[in-house]
C-alpha positions in Angstrom: 63.4 124.7 106.2 61.5 127.7 107.5 63.6 129.6 103.9 65.4 128.5 100.7 69.2 128.5 100.1 71.1 127.4 97.0 72.6 123.9 97.1 76.6 124.1 98.0 78.4 122.5 94.6 80.0 120.3 94.3 83.7 119.9 93.1 83.4 118.3 90.2 80.0 120.8 89.2 82.8 123.5 90.1 85.4 122.0 87.8 82.7 121.6 85.1 81.9 125.8 85.3 85.8 126.0 85.0 85.9 124.2 82.1 82.9 125.8 80.8 84.1 129.5 81.8 87.0 129.1 79.8 85.8 127.2 76.5 83.2 130.7 76.1 87.0 132.4 76.8 88.2 130.9 74.1 84.9 131.0 71.8 85.6 134.8 71.9 89.1 135.0 71.5 88.3 132.6 68.4 85.3 135.2 67.6 88.1 138.3 68.4 91.2 136.8 66.1 89.0 135.9 63.3 87.2 139.6 63.0 90.6 141.5 63.8 92.5 141.3 60.6 88.7 142.4 58.2 87.7 144.9 60.9 90.9 146.4 61.1 91.0 146.8 56.6 87.6 148.2 56.5 89.5 150.9 59.0 92.1 152.0 57.2 90.3 154.0 55.1 89.4 156.5 58.5 92.0 155.7 60.9 94.6 155.0 59.1 98.0 153.9 60.7 95.5 153.3 64.4 93.5 151.4 62.6 94.1 148.3 64.7 93.1 150.1 67.4 89.1 149.7 66.1 89.2 146.0 66.8 91.0 146.5 69.7 88.9 148.6 71.8 85.4 147.3 70.1 86.2 143.2 71.7 88.3 144.4 74.3 84.8 146.5 75.6 82.4 143.4 74.1 84.4 141.6 77.4 84.7 144.7 79.6 81.7 144.9 80.2 80.0 141.5 79.9 82.6 140.7 82.9 80.8 143.5 84.6 77.7 142.7 84.4 78.6 139.4 85.5 80.0 140.6 88.1 77.4 143.1 89.6 74.8 140.6 88.7 77.1 138.0 91.4 76.5 140.5 93.9 73.4 141.3 93.2 73.5 144.7 91.7 73.3 144.6 87.9 72.2 147.3 86.1 69.7 146.2 83.4 70.3 148.6 81.0 74.1 147.4 81.2 73.5 144.4 78.6 72.2 146.5 76.2 76.1 147.2 75.6 78.0 144.5 75.0 74.7 143.8 72.0 75.4 147.5 70.5 79.4 146.1 70.3 78.8 142.9 69.0 76.1 144.9 66.7 78.7 147.5 65.3 81.6 144.1 65.3 79.0 141.9 62.8 78.2 145.3 60.8 81.7 145.9 60.4 82.9 142.4 59.3 79.9 141.3 57.3 79.5 145.0 55.6 82.9 144.2 52.8 81.0 141.0 51.8 77.3 142.2 51.8 77.5 145.3 49.9 80.1 143.3 47.2 80.0 144.1 43.6 79.1 140.7 42.5 76.7 140.6 44.6 75.9 139.7 48.8 78.5 136.4 49.8 76.0 134.8 52.3 79.0 132.2 53.3 81.3 134.8 54.6 78.1 137.1 56.2 77.2 133.4 58.1 80.8 133.2 59.0 81.8 136.7 60.5 78.3 136.8 62.2 77.9 133.5 63.9 80.6 134.2 67.1 80.4 137.7 68.0 76.1 136.0 68.6 77.3 133.0 69.7 80.2 135.3 72.5 76.5 137.0 72.9 74.4 134.1 73.8 77.4 132.5 76.5 77.5 136.1 78.4 73.9 135.9 78.7 73.0 132.2 79.7 76.4 132.8 82.2 74.7 135.9 83.7 71.0 134.1 84.4 72.7 131.7 86.0 74.7 133.6 88.5 71.5 135.7 88.4 69.1 132.9 89.6 71.9 131.7 92.2 72.1 134.7 94.0 67.8 135.0 93.9 68.0 131.2 95.9 70.6 133.1 98.6 68.5 136.1 99.1 64.9 134.7 98.5 63.1 138.0 101.4 64.5 140.4 98.3 62.6 138.9 95.3 58.7 138.5 94.3 57.3 135.8 92.5 56.0 135.6 89.5 52.5 134.9 88.3 51.9 131.7 86.0 51.1 133.3 82.7 48.6 130.1 82.1 47.1 132.4 85.5 47.4 136.5 83.0 45.6 134.4 80.4 42.5 133.0 82.5 41.8 135.7 84.7 44.0 139.0 83.4 41.7 141.4 85.7 41.8 139.6 88.7 45.5 138.6 88.5 46.1 141.8 87.8 44.9 143.6 91.1 46.2 140.8 92.8 50.2 141.6 91.3 48.9 145.1 92.8 48.4 143.9 96.4 52.1 141.8 96.7 53.6 144.9 95.3 51.9 147.8 97.3 51.9 145.1 100.6 55.4 143.9 100.6 54.2 140.5 99.7 57.5 138.3 98.2 55.5 135.2 97.8 53.1 133.3 95.8 51.8 130.8 97.7 51.5 132.9 100.2 49.6 136.2 98.7 47.3 133.1 97.3 46.0 132.0 100.6 45.9 136.3 101.7 43.2 136.5 98.3 41.4 132.7 100.0 41.2 135.0 103.1 39.9 138.1 102.0 36.9 136.9 99.7 35.8 134.3 102.7 35.7 138.1 104.5 34.1 139.7 101.5 31.1 137.4 101.7 31.4 137.4 105.5 30.6 141.6 105.0 28.1 140.9 102.6 26.3 138.5 104.5 26.4 140.9 108.0 26.0 144.2 106.5 23.8 143.0 102.6 25.1 144.7 99.2 25.8 148.1 100.7 28.4 146.3 103.1 31.0 149.3 102.3 28.4 151.7 103.4 27.1 149.9 106.1 30.3 147.6 108.0 31.9 150.0 110.9 35.4 152.1 109.9 37.4 149.4 112.2 36.3 146.5 109.5 37.0 148.0 106.9 40.0 149.3 107.9 40.8 145.8 109.3 39.9 144.7 105.6 42.1 146.8 103.5 44.4 145.8 105.8 43.8 142.2 105.6 44.4 141.4 108.8 40.1 140.9 109.3 39.6 136.5 109.5 37.1 134.6 108.1 35.0 133.9 110.5 36.1 129.7 109.8 38.8 130.6 111.0 39.9 130.0 114.4 39.8 133.3 116.1 37.5 135.2 114.2 36.9 139.2 114.3 34.0 139.5 113.1 31.2 139.2 115.8 28.3 137.6 115.1 25.4 138.9 113.5 22.2 139.7 115.1 18.9 138.9 113.2 17.6 142.9 113.9 19.6 145.5 113.7 18.3 148.5 116.1 18.2 152.1 114.3 20.8 154.9 115.3 20.0 157.3 117.7 21.5 160.3 118.8 22.1 160.0 122.5 21.7 162.9 124.8 24.9 164.6 125.4 26.6 164.0 129.0 29.0 166.0 131.0 31.9 163.4 131.8 31.7 162.3 135.7 35.4 164.0 137.1 35.7 161.0 139.1 35.2 157.8 136.8 36.9 158.6 133.7 35.3 157.1 130.3 36.4 153.7 129.4 37.1 153.2 125.4 34.6 149.3 124.3 36.7 147.4 122.8 35.2 146.0 119.4 36.5 142.8 119.8 35.5 140.0 121.7 37.0 138.9 125.2 38.8 135.4 123.5 41.3 133.2 125.2 44.9 132.9 123.9 45.2 130.3 121.3 46.7 127.4 121.5 50.7 127.1 119.9 52.2 123.9 121.4 52.4 122.1 117.8 54.3 126.0 116.4 56.8 125.8 119.4 59.3 123.6 117.6 58.8 125.5 114.0 58.8 128.5 115.9 62.3 128.0 117.5 63.6 127.1 113.8 62.3 130.1 112.7 63.6 132.2 115.6 66.7 130.9 116.0 67.3 131.7 111.6 66.4 135.3 111.6 69.1 135.4 115.2 71.9 134.1 113.1 71.2 136.0 110.2 70.7 139.1 112.5 66.8 140.0 111.8 64.7 140.9 114.3 61.6 138.9 114.6 58.3 140.0 114.2 54.9 139.1 114.6 54.4 139.1 110.4 57.9 137.7 109.9 57.2 134.8 112.3 53.6 134.4 110.0 55.2 134.9 106.5 58.0 132.2 107.7 55.5 129.4 109.3 53.4 129.6 105.7 56.1 129.6 103.8 56.6 125.6 105.0 53.0 124.8 103.7 51.4 125.5 107.8 48.5 126.8 108.1 48.5 130.5 110.7 46.5 133.8 111.4 47.9 136.6 112.8 46.9 136.5 115.7 47.7 132.9 116.8 51.2 134.2 115.4 51.1 137.0 117.7 50.2 134.4 120.6 53.5 132.2 119.1 56.0 134.6 118.8 54.6 135.8 123.0 55.9 132.3 123.9 59.1 132.5 122.1 60.2 135.8 123.7 59.0 134.8 128.1 60.4 130.8 127.4 63.6 129.2 127.3 65.1 127.4 124.6 65.1 123.3 125.7 68.9 123.5 123.9 69.5 125.9 126.6 67.0 124.5 129.3 69.1 121.4 128.9 72.1 122.8 129.3 70.8 124.6 132.7 
């Protein structure tokens, strides 16, 4: 399939998730009940008759902001700093629970300190795990919004080239890591072709169009099916200033093409996959362009150049789908 999507949950998995969520709720309730009396007693000298409102408000705030973080993660609208609010409230609850036992006259009661700190900590860990799972499932449902991460081993073995690769992924919105590696390979081969043609000072000797196409990643290497570099000549004639001529009013100037005339590439083998990608984009209401078609084909493991993707898109727009022809 051209796009990845999360696997639908079975009935047993839904039941297991419901049971796990209920268990996490019971865990939070147990921690609230245990810490309620301790925090209320610690707050009586300050709050008086309203001391019970402090543990109630703190524990309710932990539950509310944890649930809000999960809901926003499910809607793919998560606020990164929101997770620190339940962490801060949990740290306050732990401190209020262990303050009396940690500052006891006879020394800290470590059993009481650990016993009162472990339940709020377990609640935060359970909420973070649930939020992480929901966020990952939301990323699978919308892969086009997610930027693939680069392996840590590559950062360690080659930090500077990896940073350059990550920078190009961010600047040019290349979400797929395999696609970025494929483009990096084509870029290195194209740079080698330019160096073979123009020498070490290729950045100054190459034409402006070739330099622009190289920066945009649209200049194919010499071994590609639709190479855009002209064949190298053994001797480059020196540049001479041409005499100025008045353009003829009868025959306007024709702009010379810098690309050699090539026949349209054959895309018969990619037509079935092209129909699938076109149908998928039409279902999602996304306009199919040449770059989107090329990226979708490359995500399936097939190799395709930019020019070939343009030829495939032209045939998809001009020809009738096989299902439509049979119905006719």
